[in-house]
Structure formats: C-alpha cells, structure tokens
C-alpha angles and dihedrals in degrees: 000000000000090000090051091051093056100042095097098046096092089064091060091049094050098045095075090050094048096045096083090051090048090052092049091048090048093049092048092049093049092047093051091049090049090048090054095060098078088055093045089051090063093058092041092052092048091051093054110068091182087075093058098081089055090059099039097042100044111018108030092079089049089051089059091050091049088053089056091049093051091043092055093045094049092045098050108021108030099075097048092048092045091054091049093050091046087071091064104026135044119257095268093045092048091050094051097043093046092050093052090043093055092043087051091051090051090049090055091052094045095046093046094049106032122001102072093046107036108023106047098074090052091051091051089054093050092047093048095044091052090052088052091052087058092051098253094141093138090059093056103032096082090052108045142014112266128200100204094181092061117116097243140014096260092055089047090066114100130176115310114251093201132036109297123201132143096205124005106242112235134172086226088075091056092044091050091054091049093046096048097041091088088064085082087071091065112094119245102344102042100082096046090048092051091051095045097045094048089040091055092064091042090055094049091052093048091085099039090109092053091050091052092048087055093051096243124165125217094270092054091045090054089055090053092049091051095048092053102028094131094044091051091047094056096037088053095044093056091042090050092053090052091046090057092061106109118239092002095061093099091047091051089049088063096043091050089052090054088048090053091051091048087054091050090049091054092050092047091050091051092047094048092051088052102044102015096240142057117303116260138188089261092059090056093049089053091047092052093048096046098038124211116338120235115217127185121184112218115239 
C-alpha cells in the first residue's frame, strides 16, 4: 500500500521542470501555424473565383505600374549598389543583399504612392468576405450592410456603416522602411533582420480590422499584440517576403489578407467553442491574467 501511494509523485516533481519546455514548444508550434497562413491564403484565394474581380478590376493596373517602378530601379540603381556592396560582401552576398535592397526601395515607392490609397478598400472586402465564408456574420453585421441572399460572399458585402480600413495608413510605415533599408548593407544578418523587423509591424497590423470589428481600443489592441507577438512576427515575416516579389506584390497583399482572415476565423471558432460566443477584449484580458490552462482528461 505505501508503495502504491507514492507511485504518482514523480509526475508532480517533473511537471515544474517540464513546464518551460512545454511553453517553448507551444510558442514554436503557434508561430509555425501563424507563419503558414500567408501561404494558405494563396491557395484559399485561388479556390474562390468570386475574389478574382477584386484583383483584376482594381489592382491589375497597379501591378503593371509596380512592374514599371521595379524595372526602372533595377535598370538604373541595381548595378551601382551591387558594386558598392561587393566591397564588403562576397559576390553571392552582394547579389542577394542588393536584390532585397532594390526590392525594398521599390516597396517604399509603391507604398507611398499607391498602397494606402488604392489597395486598402480592396483588402477590407477580401478580409470581410473571407469571414463571411466562415460564417462570422454576427461579427460583420454591426459594421456594414450585408445582402445575405447574394450568391457569394463578395456580393453579400454592402456599404460599411462604420469606418472600414484594413490597415491604418501612416507615414511611420514608410519611414520605418527607409530607416531599416540600410540593414541590407550588413553582411549575413542584415537582410534577414530587415525582413523580420519590417515584417513584425506588418504582422501586427494584419488583424487591425478584426480588432475594430470587436470594438477594441488601443490599450486592448496592445494586449493582443503582446499575447501573440511571436505569431505576428512570423506571419508578418512570411507576408513581407511575398510582398517583395515584383509584379505579384499586390496579388500577395490580397492573399495574405485572406490568410489573416482565415487565422481570425480559426481563433473565433476556438473561442466560441470555449465560451459559447464571439471572442471579446475581456476574454483576452482574462486569458492574459490566468495564463494557459492545463487540462488532463481522466483515463
């Protein structure tokens, strides 16, 4: 009997030691899942033909203009910058860093001229239509007119009844790109750092629309950012790499938007299973205060 009474004690001793590893494993898993959503968004977008008119009608002309921007930059600025970087890097390193540097310069021009003014409305429609495809009508209904009898989610979208923006345009975004562009001059680590730093902000902004739909203020948004900082970092890093692809950058803006909405739909589904209703800012405050819940099914 005494032996039987002590047989489970080692589990209690090991649990505190294993908890940090469980936390690391959980963080890595969540980050990898978040990083997959920009890629999933490509396949999701392609499988939904109702999205195609949004790209062709609004962004295809801008894609042609972006091609001209990159063509001019690569024609007149690539070689001088490559020769300069060749002094500090090997040939392969100079080639990679110069390519990312010129792509970043093109991104600054394109974002400054077009993205904030012509693309955001289209991204809102993609985001909202994806949420409708996942049945999140109650999340959108207070914020825009919905035609629920329409044949597809894009046609369901009516005029917004509240301010609708996917990402708030800010000169800070442009300044950040300009400030961090010189990181590409740093051998080996400069280019990955540039992509990750700028991608971090991109990831945080990817759910701005969701936060607004939930009626969150800046303080509540900051709590969200903190609770998912690693997920937003890796989501944004992958989205940033896609955004640097010439000609297709506007297309990938839309597919990453669809991926962000898919991620929201998954979190909403999980939250509604847990609390029986849509997720709110108060739920996240409680989650942050209580920490992760441990659950053990009895055998």
